[in-house]
C-alpha positions as CSV (number, residue, x, y, z in Angstrom):
1,M,13.5,-24.6,28.0
2,N,16.2,-27.0,29.2
3,F,19.1,-27.8,26.9
4,D,20.2,-31.0,28.6
5,F,20.5,-34.2,26.7
6,T,17.3,-35.8,28.1
7,S,15.1,-32.8,27.4
8,L,16.5,-32.4,23.8
9,N,16.1,-36.1,23.1
10,E,12.5,-36.0,24.3
11,L,11.9,-32.9,22.2
12,R,13.3,-34.6,19.2
13,A,10.9,-37.5,19.6
14,N,7.7,-35.5,20.4
15,N,8.0,-32.0,18.8
16,L,5.9,-31.8,15.6
17,A,8.2,-29.2,13.9
18,W,11.2,-31.4,14.6
19,K,9.3,-34.5,13.2
20,I,8.5,-32.6,10.0
21,L,12.2,-31.6,9.5
22,R,13.3,-35.2,10.1
23,S,10.8,-36.7,7.6
24,D,11.8,-38.0,4.2
25,N,8.8,-36.0,2.8
26,A,9.9,-32.7,4.4
27,P,11.1,-31.2,1.0
28,L,7.8,-32.1,-0.6
29,F,5.6,-31.0,2.3
30,L,7.4,-27.6,2.8
31,N,7.3,-27.0,-1.0
32,F,3.5,-27.6,-0.8
33,I,3.1,-25.2,2.2
34,H,5.1,-22.5,0.3
35,D,3.2,-22.8,-3.0
36,A,-0.3,-23.4,-1.5
37,F,-0.3,-20.9,1.3
38,I,2.7,-18.6,1.6
39,L,3.1,-17.8,-2.1
40,R,-0.7,-17.3,-2.6
41,D,-1.2,-15.2,0.6
42,K,-3.7,-17.7,2.0
43,A,-4.3,-18.3,5.7
44,I,-6.9,-21.0,4.9
45,A,-7.8,-22.7,1.6
46,P,-10.4,-25.2,0.3
47,E,-9.4,-28.7,-0.6
48,S,-9.9,-28.3,-4.3
49,E,-7.3,-25.5,-4.4
50,V,-4.6,-27.1,-2.3
51,L,-5.1,-30.4,-4.2
52,S,-4.5,-28.6,-7.5
53,V,-1.2,-27.1,-6.2
54,L,0.0,-30.4,-4.8
55,E,-0.8,-32.2,-8.1
56,N,1.4,-29.7,-9.9
57,I,4.3,-30.3,-7.5
58,L,3.9,-34.1,-7.8
59,F,3.9,-33.9,-11.6
60,Y,7.3,-32.2,-11.5
61,K,8.5,-34.6,-8.7
62,K,7.4,-37.6,-10.8
63,D,9.7,-36.6,-13.7
64,L,12.7,-36.3,-11.3
65,D,11.8,-39.7,-9.7
66,N,11.5,-41.4,-13.1
67,A,14.9,-40.2,-14.0
68,K,16.3,-41.8,-10.9
69,G,14.3,-45.0,-11.4
70,I,12.0,-44.3,-8.4
71,V,8.3,-45.3,-8.7
72,T,5.8,-42.9,-7.1
73,L,2.7,-44.7,-6.0
74,K,0.8,-42.1,-3.8
75,D,-1.4,-39.5,-5.4
76,A,-2.0,-35.9,-4.1
77,K,-5.2,-36.9,-2.2
78,S,-3.3,-39.7,-0.3
79,Y,-0.5,-37.3,0.7
80,L,-3.0,-34.7,1.9
81,N,-4.9,-37.3,4.0
82,D,-1.7,-38.5,5.6
83,W,-0.5,-35.0,6.5
84,S,-3.9,-34.1,8.0
85,H,-4.5,-37.4,9.8
86,E,-5.0,-37.3,13.5
87,N,-1.7,-39.1,14.1
88,N,0.3,-36.5,12.2
89,K,-1.5,-33.1,12.2
90,W,1.1,-31.5,9.9
91,I,-1.8,-29.5,8.4
92,N,-5.2,-28.7,9.9
93,K,-8.3,-30.0,8.2
94,T,-11.6,-28.4,9.2
95,W,-15.1,-27.8,7.9
96,P,-16.1,-24.1,8.5
97,Q,-19.5,-23.8,10.0
98,D,-20.4,-20.7,8.0
99,S,-19.4,-22.3,4.7
100,Q,-22.1,-23.8,2.4
101,T,-19.6,-26.0,0.5
102,I,-19.2,-29.7,1.2
103,E,-15.4,-29.7,0.9
104,P,-13.0,-29.3,3.8
105,F,-10.6,-26.4,4.3
106,Y,-6.9,-26.5,5.3
107,D,-4.7,-24.2,7.3
108,I,-1.2,-24.2,8.8
109,P,-0.7,-25.1,12.4
110,P,2.0,-23.3,14.5
111,S,4.5,-26.2,14.4
112,T,4.4,-26.3,10.7
113,Q,4.9,-22.5,10.6
114,K,8.0,-22.9,12.8
115,A,9.4,-25.6,10.6
116,Y,8.9,-23.4,7.5
117,D,10.4,-20.4,9.3
118,F,13.5,-22.4,10.4
119,I,14.2,-23.6,6.8
120,K,13.7,-20.0,5.5
121,S,16.1,-18.7,8.1
122,L,18.9,-21.0,6.8
123,D,19.0,-18.9,3.6
124,A,21.8,-16.3,3.7
125,Q,20.4,-12.8,4.1
126,K,21.6,-10.1,1.8
127,F,21.1,-7.4,4.4
128,V,21.2,-8.0,8.2
129,G,19.6,-5.1,10.1
130,T,21.3,-4.6,13.4
131,E,21.0,-0.9,14.1
132,S,17.2,-1.1,14.1
133,K,17.3,-3.9,16.6
134,L,19.6,-1.8,18.8
135,R,17.4,1.3,18.4
136,I,14.3,-0.7,19.2
137,A,15.9,-2.2,22.3
138,L,17.0,1.3,23.5
139,E,13.6,2.8,22.9
140,L,11.9,0.0,24.8
141,L,14.3,0.5,27.7
142,K,13.5,4.2,27.7
143,E,9.7,3.5,27.5
144,I,9.9,1.0,30.4
145,D,12.0,3.5,32.5
146,L,9.5,6.3,31.8
147,G,6.5,4.0,32.4
148,T,7.8,3.1,35.9
149,E,9.1,6.6,36.8
150,T,7.3,8.2,39.8
151,D,9.3,11.5,39.9
152,K,7.1,14.1,38.1
153,K,10.1,16.4,37.4
154,K,12.0,13.6,35.5
155,I,8.9,12.8,33.5
156,L,8.4,16.5,32.6
157,D,12.1,16.9,31.7
158,N,11.8,14.0,29.3
159,L,8.7,15.4,27.6
160,Y,10.3,18.9,27.3
161,E,13.3,17.3,25.6
162,Q,11.1,15.6,23.1
163,K,9.2,18.9,22.6
164,R,12.5,20.7,22.0
165,Q,13.7,18.3,19.4
166,I,10.4,18.5,17.5
167,E,10.4,22.3,17.6
168,Q,14.0,22.3,16.3
169,K,13.0,20.2,13.3
170,I,10.0,22.5,12.6
171,A,12.3,25.6,12.8
172,N,14.8,24.1,10.4
173,I,12.1,23.4,7.8
174,K,10.6,26.9,8.2
175,N,14.1,28.5,7.7
176,N,14.4,26.6,4.4
177,K,17.3,24.5,5.6
178,D,18.0,21.2,3.8
179,I,15.7,18.4,4.8
180,T,17.8,15.5,6.1
181,L,16.7,12.3,4.3
182,M,17.4,8.8,5.7
183,D,20.3,7.2,3.9
184,E,20.0,3.9,2.1
185,H,21.6,1.9,4.9
186,L,19.3,3.1,7.6
187,L,16.3,2.8,5.3
188,L,17.0,-0.9,4.5
189,D,17.7,-1.5,8.2
190,R,14.3,-0.2,9.2
191,F,12.5,-2.0,6.3
192,V,14.0,-5.4,7.1
193,Q,13.0,-5.0,10.8
194,F,9.5,-3.9,9.7
195,Q,9.0,-7.0,7.6
196,K,10.2,-9.3,10.3
197,N,7.7,-7.8,12.9
198,A,4.8,-7.8,10.3
199,M,5.4,-11.5,9.5
200,Q,5.8,-12.4,13.2
201,I,2.2,-11.2,13.8
202,I,0.9,-13.9,11.4
203,S,2.8,-16.5,13.5
204,D,1.2,-15.0,16.7
205,F,-2.3,-15.3,15.1
206,R,-1.7,-19.0,14.3
207,E,-0.3,-19.7,17.8
208,V,-3.3,-18.1,19.5
209,D,-5.7,-19.8,17.2
210,Y,-4.0,-23.2,17.9
211,N,-4.2,-22.6,21.7
212,L,-7.9,-21.7,21.4
213,K,-8.5,-24.9,19.3
214,Q,-6.7,-27.0,21.9
215,L,-8.9,-25.3,24.6
216,D,-12.0,-26.1,22.5
217,I,-10.9,-29.8,22.4
218,E,-10.2,-29.8,26.2
219,I,-13.6,-28.1,26.9
220,R,-15.4,-30.8,24.9
221,K,-13.5,-33.5,26.7
222,Q,-14.3,-32.0,30.1
223,I,-18.0,-31.6,29.1
224,S,-18.3,-35.3,28.3
225,T,-16.8,-36.4,31.6
226,W,-17.9,-33.5,34.0
227,T,-19.8,-34.6,37.1
228,G,-19.6,-31.3,39.1
229,T,-21.8,-28.2,39.0
230,K,-22.0,-26.0,35.9
231,G,-20.8,-23.0,37.8
232,E,-17.5,-24.7,38.7
233,F,-17.1,-25.7,35.0
234,I,-17.7,-22.1,33.7
235,G,-15.2,-20.8,36.3
236,N,-12.5,-23.2,35.1
237,F,-13.2,-22.2,31.5
238,L,-13.0,-18.4,32.2
239,E,-9.7,-19.0,34.0
240,S,-8.2,-20.9,30.9
241,T,-9.5,-18.2,28.5
242,G,-8.0,-15.5,30.7
243,N,-4.6,-17.2,30.7
244,I,-4.6,-17.2,26.8
245,E,-5.7,-13.6,26.6
246,Q,-2.9,-12.5,29.0
247,S,-0.2,-14.3,27.2
248,A,2.2,-12.5,24.9
249,Q,0.5,-13.8,21.7
250,G,-2.9,-13.1,23.2
251,R,-2.2,-9.5,24.0
252,S,-0.7,-9.1,20.5
253,V,-3.8,-10.5,18.8
254,L,-6.2,-8.4,21.0
255,A,-4.2,-5.2,20.2
256,F,-4.2,-5.9,16.5
257,S,-7.9,-6.8,16.5
258,K,-8.6,-3.3,17.7
259,F,-6.2,-2.0,15.1
260,L,-8.0,-3.8,12.3
261,L,-11.3,-2.3,13.5
262,N,-10.0,1.2,13.3
263,S,-10.7,2.2,9.7
264,E,-8.7,5.5,9.8
265,V,-5.5,3.8,11.2
266,L,-5.9,0.9,8.7
267,I,-6.2,3.3,5.7
268,Q,-3.2,5.2,6.9
269,F,-1.2,1.9,7.3
270,K,-2.1,0.7,3.8
271,Y,-1.2,4.1,2.3
272,L,2.2,4.1,4.0
273,L,2.9,0.5,3.1
274,Q,2.2,1.1,-0.6
275,K,4.4,4.2,-0.5
276,V,7.3,2.4,1.0
277,L,7.0,-0.7,-1.2
278,S,7.2,1.5,-4.3
279,L,10.7,2.6,-3.4
280,D,13.4,1.1,-5.7
281,I,15.8,0.4,-2.9
282,V,13.5,-2.0,-1.0
283,Q,12.6,-4.1,-4.1
284,E,15.3,-6.7,-3.5
285,E,14.5,-7.1,0.2
286,K,10.7,-7.6,-0.2
287,Q,9.4,-10.8,1.2
288,E,6.6,-12.9,-0.2
289,G,3.3,-11.9,1.2
290,I,4.3,-8.5,2.5
291,E,2.2,-6.7,0.0
292,N,-1.0,-8.4,1.2
293,I,0.1,-8.4,4.9
294,V,-3.1,-6.6,6.0
295,G,-5.3,-9.3,4.2
296,N,-3.3,-12.0,6.0
297,W,-3.9,-10.3,9.4
298,I,-7.6,-10.0,8.7
299,S,-7.8,-13.7,7.7
300,G,-5.9,-14.7,10.9
301,N,-8.2,-12.6,13.0
302,T,-11.3,-14.2,11.3
303,L,-10.0,-17.7,12.1
304,I,-9.6,-16.7,15.8
305,R,-13.2,-15.2,15.9
306,N,-14.6,-18.4,14.4
307,T,-12.7,-20.6,17.0
308,I,-14.1,-18.4,19.8
309,T,-17.6,-18.8,18.3
310,R,-17.2,-22.6,18.5
311,L,-16.1,-22.3,22.1
312,S,-19.2,-20.3,22.9
313,H,-21.4,-22.8,21.1
314,S,-19.9,-25.7,23.2
315,L,-20.6,-23.8,26.4
316,R,-24.2,-23.0,25.3
317,T,-24.8,-26.6,24.5
318,F,-23.4,-27.7,27.9
319,I,-25.6,-25.1,29.8
320,D,-28.7,-26.1,27.9
321,E,-28.2,-29.8,27.9
322,D,-31.2,-30.6,30.0
323,N,-33.2,-31.3,26.9
324,I,-30.8,-34.2,26.1
325,K,-31.3,-35.8,29.6
326,D,-35.0,-36.4,28.8
327,N,-34.0,-39.7,27.4
328,R,-31.6,-41.1,30.0
329,H,-30.8,-44.3,28.2
330,I,-29.6,-42.5,25.0
331,Y,-27.7,-39.9,27.1
332,S,-25.8,-42.6,29.0
333,L,-24.8,-44.4,25.8
334,I,-23.5,-41.2,24.3
335,K,-21.6,-40.4,27.5
336,N,-19.9,-43.8,27.6
337,L,-19.0,-43.5,23.9
338,Q,-17.4,-40.1,24.5
339,I,-15.4,-41.4,27.4
340,N,-14.1,-44.4,25.4
341,V,-13.1,-42.1,22.5
342,H,-11.0,-40.0,24.9
343,K,-9.4,-43.1,26.4
344,I,-8.4,-44.2,22.9
345,N,-6.9,-40.8,22.1
346,E,-4.9,-40.9,25.4
347,A,-3.6,-44.4,24.6
348,N,-2.2,-43.1,21.2
349,L,-3.8,-46.0,19.3
350,D,-3.8,-45.9,15.5
351,T,-7.4,-44.9,14.6
352,K,-7.1,-46.6,11.2
353,D,-7.5,-50.0,12.8
354,L,-10.6,-49.1,14.8
355,C,-14.0,-49.7,13.2
356,C,-17.4,-50.8,14.1
357,E,-20.7,-51.6,12.4
358,L,-24.0,-50.1,13.5
359,A,-27.3,-51.7,12.6
360,L,-29.7,-48.9,11.9
361,P,-33.4,-49.7,12.4
362,K,-35.7,-49.2,9.4
363,V,-39.5,-49.3,9.4
364,E,-41.5,-49.5,6.2
365,F,-45.0,-48.1,6.1
366,N,-47.7,-49.2,3.7
367,L,-51.0,-47.3,4.1
368,P,-53.2,-48.2,1.1
369,F,-56.3,-46.4,2.6
370,E,-54.4,-43.1,2.8
371,K,-54.1,-42.9,-1.0
372,P,-56.8,-40.7,-2.7
373,L,-59.5,-42.4,-4.8
374,Y,-59.4,-41.9,-8.5
375,S,-61.4,-38.9,-9.8
376,K,-61.9,-38.1,-13.5
377,E,-60.5,-34.8,-14.5
378,E,-62.7,-32.4,-16.4
379,E,-61.8,-32.2,-20.0
380,V,-60.4,-28.8,-21.2
381,V,-61.7,-27.7,-24.6
382,F,-59.8,-24.9,-26.5
383,D,-61.8,-22.6,-28.8
384,D,-59.6,-21.8,-31.8
385,S,-62.3,-20.6,-34.2
386,N,-61.4,-16.9,-33.9
387,I,-57.6,-17.2,-34.2
388,E,-56.2,-15.0,-37.0
389,A,-53.0,-15.9,-38.8
390,D,-50.1,-13.4,-38.9
391,D,-49.3,-11.8,-42.2
392,G,-45.5,-12.1,-41.6
393,E,-43.3,-14.9,-40.5
394,A,-42.7,-15.7,-36.9
395,N,-39.4,-14.5,-35.4
396,I,-37.7,-17.7,-34.3
397,Q,-35.2,-15.8,-32.1
398,D,-38.1,-14.2,-30.2
399,L,-39.6,-17.6,-29.6
400,E,-36.3,-19.0,-28.4
401,S,-35.8,-16.2,-25.9
402,L,-39.4,-16.6,-24.8
403,L,-39.1,-20.4,-24.2
404,Q,-35.5,-20.4,-22.9
405,E,-35.1,-21.3,-19.2
406,V,-32.2,-20.2,-17.1
407,A,-31.1,-22.0,-13.9
408,I,-29.1,-19.8,-11.6
409,S,-27.2,-21.9,-9.0
410,K,-27.5,-20.5,-5.5
411,E,-24.8,-22.9,-4.3
412,E,-22.3,-21.5,-6.8
413,I,-23.1,-18.0,-5.7
414,R,-22.6,-19.0,-2.0
415,E,-19.2,-20.5,-2.9
416,N,-18.2,-17.3,-4.7
417,I,-19.0,-15.2,-1.7
418,N,-17.3,-17.7,0.7
419,T,-14.1,-17.6,-1.4
420,I,-13.9,-13.8,-1.3
421,L,-14.7,-13.6,2.5
422,L,-12.1,-16.2,3.4
423,E,-9.5,-14.1,1.5
424,K,-10.5,-10.6,2.7
425,G,-12.5,-11.1,5.9
426,N,-15.3,-8.8,4.6
427,T,-16.5,-7.5,1.3
428,N,-19.4,-5.9,-0.6
429,L,-21.7,-6.9,-3.4
430,K,-19.9,-4.7,-6.0
431,D,-16.5,-6.3,-5.4
432,I,-18.0,-9.8,-5.6
433,I,-19.7,-9.0,-9.0
434,K,-16.5,-7.4,-10.2
435,Q,-14.6,-10.7,-9.6
436,Y,-17.5,-12.9,-10.7
437,P,-19.3,-10.9,-13.5
438,L,-23.0,-11.4,-14.0
439,K,-24.0,-13.9,-16.7
440,Y,-27.7,-13.6,-16.6
441,G,-28.2,-9.9,-15.9
442,L,-30.7,-8.6,-13.4
443,R,-32.1,-12.0,-12.5
444,E,-28.7,-13.2,-11.3
445,L,-28.2,-9.9,-9.3
446,L,-31.5,-10.5,-7.5
447,V,-30.4,-14.1,-6.6
448,Y,-27.1,-12.6,-5.2
449,I,-29.1,-10.3,-3.0
450,Q,-31.4,-13.2,-1.8
451,V,-28.3,-15.4,-0.9
452,C,-26.6,-12.5,0.9
453,N,-29.8,-11.9,3.1
454,S,-30.3,-15.6,3.8
455,S,-26.8,-17.1,4.2
456,F,-24.6,-14.1,5.3
457,D,-24.5,-11.1,7.5
458,S,-25.4,-8.3,5.1
459,E,-26.0,-4.6,5.7
460,V,-27.0,-1.8,3.4
461,D,-24.9,1.4,3.6
462,D,-27.1,4.3,2.5
463,S,-24.2,6.7,2.5
464,I,-22.4,5.0,-0.5
465,E,-23.8,4.3,-3.9
466,D,-22.3,1.6,-6.1
467,S,-22.6,1.2,-9.9
468,I,-23.2,-2.4,-11.1
469,V,-22.2,-2.9,-14.7
470,Y,-23.2,-6.0,-16.6
471,E,-23.7,-7.2,-20.2
472,I,-26.6,-9.0,-21.8
473,E,-27.0,-10.6,-25.1
474,R,-30.1,-10.1,-27.3
475,H,-30.6,-11.0,-31.0
476,N,-26.9,-11.8,-31.3
477,N,-26.0,-8.3,-30.0
478,T,-24.3,-7.5,-26.7
479,Y,-25.6,-4.6,-24.6
480,T,-24.0,-3.0,-21.5
481,K,-26.3,-2.1,-18.7
482,K,-25.6,0.0,-15.6
483,L,-27.5,-0.1,-12.3
484,T,-27.0,2.2,-9.3
485,M,-27.8,0.9,-5.8
486,H,-26.8,1.5,-2.2
487,R,-23.7,-0.5,-1.1
488,V,-24.4,-3.9,0.4
489,N,-21.6,-4.9,2.9
490,I,-21.3,-8.7,3.5
491,N,-19.6,-10.7,6.2
492,F,-19.9,-14.2,7.8
493,K,-22.7,-14.8,10.2
494,I,-21.4,-14.9,13.8
């Protein structure tokens, strides 16, 4: 990066993070990002949730504006539409393909994350860890030196020295010598550095996800204007994907994807994290979101997997597009429309002023002879001569329970499962029912199983048995039921 006047002036005019910080709405927007995503440990959230958070912030802001004589005209929906508009892109607005809901979802782009991190860095730190940075720098130099050393004797001498130090520690413990504990200064130093590295991984996820989304947009643009062979196009795509995978963020994400798939290492990491966070000395230095850092990693990794899935879908559509060319006239109209859209985007025109009207053809059919002729239905006669009256009175409650109809919403069940999967990355049927208890007993459980099989990637684990506990009401009494079944693991369909 050049720090000359021309480069900085151009950066000030075009950089999204700088634009956010210069905006009059920067305090409102960054407050919204903090409350809607950072504070709630959300990598992606549905529109209904973020609107609720923004409305609460605007309610507080309205009282302050009224005290100053300022009239606030825009509502939460208008602010959200402006921030996610194509001309701004302060926040990403998407419709997940795996979601069954009709509302969009929002996530934070890398530039917004950088603006938020910059404002957060302005706060004076109570503890600045310098020793850990120096130690890490020294260890990295040693690792680089050892990794490039070709002299076997020097490599063995280094390994023997490490072995000697470990054996010395073992001998001290066996001889009942006092165990040397890390002092508070060193402990805080290491903890602050750990938090910084853990949070940086989330930024790496967002950066790689953004790069992949930009590649997806570029791929769609190239597909609409491509005139060469499909082999050349696939070669260019693989070269672009390879550049992303070999970048610093790409290697970081690939390494952590493997880490997240290693259950033993993941369990060990969660155990160590809970143990360290329980120490009294680190309570004042804990950052927001550090307790659920693994969940944020999983959410970021899921977003990247979904973006890669969209890339693959675009390529499959391009390779199998021969079925579209059957109608050459329609295909040429679509091609021209796509080219004009890209020209409009490159010209940086305001899309709010662009509109068109399409006259859709409609054909009405009236086929009177296709209707069936009238036929007289056979009269049904009931024989009630042998019906005997009951000696007692009918139980009204039994009749009500017999005639009562219960409608269980599959859409609501899909939305419940989607919400948990977006938070955790994967889940199981027991955890879902624990968060959303059954209201209609076994019938609702069967609907859950049906939705899992039809709308999600579900797998039965015979090695684990889960106990599903639910309550039912009968004759004004509440009964607790317990059902034991094999665990059903649930994930998004890929």
